[in-house]
N, C-alpha and C positions, 0 to 999 in steps of 0.2 A: 493690861492698861485699860481694858473695858471696865475694870473695877472703879477707876477714877470717874468715868462717866456715870456709872451707877450711883456712886456717892454724891456727885453733884446733883443728880436728879432727885435723890432722896432728901438731902439736907441743904442744898444750895451751895453757891460759891463761897459765901461767907462762912458757912459751917465747915466746908471742906478745908478752908484756910486754917482752921484751928487744929487740923490733923497733921501728922508728920509726913507731908507730901510736898514735893518741890512746888513752890508758889508759881513758877513759870509754867509748869505742867497744868496746874489748876486754871491759871488765867487763859492759857491757850485752849484748853479743852472746853472751858465754859464759854469762851468767845466763839469757838467753832460750833458748839451746840446751839447757841442762840442766833447764829448767822442765818440770814434769809437769802443769801446768795445761792443761785442755782446754776451758775456758769460752769462750763466744762472747758478745760484746757487740754492741750496735747503736746507730747514731745516724742521725738524719735527714740526708739527703744535703746539705741546705742548709748544715749545720754543717761539712761537709767542704770547702765552698767559701768560707765566710766565717765567721770564728770570733770569740770573745770577746777582750777586751783581755788582755794578759799582766800588766799592773800596775794598781794601784788608781788610779782617776780621782777627780776631785772629785765629791762625793756627788750633786750636781745635774747633772753632765755626762752627756750622751748619748754613745753610741759608734757610729761608722760605719766600715765596712770594705767594700772592693770586690774582686771578682775579675772575670774576663772576662764572666761571665754573671749574677752574683749580687751585689747590694748588700744588706748587713745593717745595719739601724739598730736599736739597743737603747736604750730610754729607761728611766731609773731609776724605780722605783716609790716610793711614800710609805707611811709608817706614821703613825698618830696620834701627835702630839707630846705631851710632858708639859704644855705650855702650850696656847694656843689654836691655834697653827699646826701643820699636819702637817709632817713632816720627810722629806727624801729618804734612802733607804737605799743608793743607789749601784747601778751596774750590776755584775753578777758579773764576776769576773776570775780569772786564774791557773789553775794545774793543779787545785786542789781544786774549783773551779767546774766545770771540764770533767769531772772524775770523777763529781761529783754528777749532772750532766746525762746522762752515759753510764749511770749506774745507773737513773735515771728512765726513760730510753728503752728500756733493755734489759728492765727489769721489765715495762713496759707491753706490749712485744711478746711476751714469754714467757708472760704471763698473759692476753694479749688483753683487757686491762682498763685503763681510764683511772685507776682508783683504785689507789694504790700506798702500801703501808706504808713508813714512813720508820724512825724509831727504831732498834731493834736490827738490823733487816735492812740498813739503810744502813751502820751501824757495822761489821757483819760484812763487808759487801762492800768497804768502804774498807780494812778490815784486810787483806783478801785482796789488795788493790791496793797494799799497802805503807804504809798510813797508820794506825798504831795510834792509836786515839782516846783521848787523854789530854792533860792540860795545855793548852798553847796551841792544839793541834790541835782541841780541842773547840770553842773559841770561833771559830776560823777556819772550821770546817765549818758551824757554826750560822749565822755571818754570811753565808757564801756561799749557804746554803740559803734564807735569807730574801731575799737579793737576787734569786735565781732566781724565788722564789715571787711576788715583787711586780713584777718588771720587765715591760715590754711590748716586743715586737719586731715588726719589719717586714722581710720578705724581698721585695726587688724583683728579679724574674727576667726577664732579657732573652733573647729568641729572635731568629731571623733578621729578623723583620718586626714584632715587637711587644714590649711590656714589660708584664708583669703584676706585681701586688703582693699580698702576703698580710699583713694586720695581725692580730696575735693575742697573747694572753697564753700563756705556757708552761703556767701552772697556773691553773685556774678557782677552786679553793678549797683550803683547808688548815686544820689544827687545831694550835694551839700551846697547851699546857696551862699553862705558867708564864711570867709576865712579872715584871720588876722594877718594883715600884710607883713607885720614884723616877724611873726613866728611861723607863719604858714599853717598853723593849727586851726581846725574848724571852730567857729564861735556860735554855731547854731546846730540844731538837730539835723540828722539826715532827713530829707523830705520824703524820699521813697527809696525802696530797695527792690531788687529782683533776686530771689533765691536761685542758687545754682540748680540746674536740671537734675544732677545726680542726687543732691541733698533732698530736693523736693520729692523725687521718686522714692527714695528710701523712706522718707517720712510717711508717704502715702501707703507704702507696703507694711510698715512696722510702727504704727502709732500707739502710744500708751496714753489712755485717757485719765485725767486727774481732775480733782475738784478745785475750782478757783477759791472757794472758801478756805480750803486747807492751805493753799499757797499763800493767801493773804495773812493767815495767822502764823505762818512760819517765816514771814518776811524778816530779814535780818539774821536768820540762822541758816547759813548756806549748807552746812553739813546735814542739818535736820531736813532741809529740802531734798538733798541728795538721797538720804535714807528713805524718806517718804516715797520718792519716785521709784527707787529700787524695789521697795516692798509692793508698790502698786503694779510693777512689772512682774515680780516673781511669784507672789503668794497665790494668786488665783489660778495659776497653771500647774501648781504642784499636785502630785498624786499621793504623796506620803510625806511625813515629817522629814525635813532635809537639814542636816547639820552644816554649819559654816564655821570653820575654825577662826580663832583670833588672828592667826597669821594671814589668812585670806581676807578677813575684814580689814586688817591694817593695810594690806597691799592695795585694796580698792579705795578705802576711805581716809587713810592716813599716811600716804607716802612721804609727806613732809614732816612727820612726827618721829623723832629719833627713838624715844623709849616706848616700849609696849605698855607699861603701866600708865603713862600719860595718855597714850591713845585710848586705852580701854576706858579710862575715866571720862574723857571727852565724848567717846562714842556712846556710852551708856546715857549720858546726859542728853545728847541729841536724839538718841533712839526714843527716849521718853517723850521728847517734844514731838517727834514724828508720829508716835502712836496716839498722842493726844488729839490728832486730827484724822486718825484712821482707826476708829473704835472696833471695826470688825477684824483688824489684823491680829493674828495669833503668833507671837514670838516669845520664846523662852531664852534666857541667857544664863550660862553657868561658867565655870572656870575654863572650859574647853572652847567656848565660843557661843554662837547663837544657833538655835534650832528654829527653822521656819516651818510653819504648819499651813496646810491648805486653808485658804481664807477667801471670803467673797471679795471681789474687786471694790475699790472705793467708789467707782461709778458703775451703777447697775446697767446691764445691757439695755433694758427697756428705756432707761433714761437717756442713754447714749443715742439710741435710734430715734 
């Protein structure tokens, strides 16, 4: 994929568009290359190995996804119902949920605090990430924020000779100032939240640094975001080329896709988008799967420090 960046440098975006290259890859790569954003974001390493669903599930449905070493189970939370019964809010999903999670984790590490302001700060950050908060986007972000605040998750981590698990909420507490009296649903953003102590400690022990410029240009492509975060976590610690089979890739990135050929096509498209914002990544793909090669991290250690 570094070839695309070299082509853009030599003949420019317009020249590259005349070649037989996916236009989305060219647009994302050229946008990333011209970006002046120097921000760094963070996520817990568990999210780089097992991610949220891409599409909306039934409100009461749980979500489970596996990789080689991690199984993630996300259970939907409930809110008080307008009648006697509480109602499920559903598990978080899609690119907006991922961006909100990135914001929470980044702010927690930058401030070294479990208590995070939402409101204007979140809106400003999402705007930087390419999501102007207005119209339908307001309701979408509010919905995903509540799903994140109320859900419960479990990471099951497998090592060579044992399996451990970690049950936790992402958020211990929060404050919403306005509710609709008729439905009981929130009509405003969470004003502030407090991350759970378990989640905060795991985040501090196992953070994965990523570039905000990369996240901005992958906005709207939730699987590409997952692939980028996975590569940011995996590549720089490898000692030798490491093969990953198509079956393992589908287990991690496509549990909701029935047919392997459909998954393979979608994965290749999104891998191209992820590599467009990670020029140093070295990945080969063939009929057996993907081979990961030792590569520099997207955020240089001296930049991180």
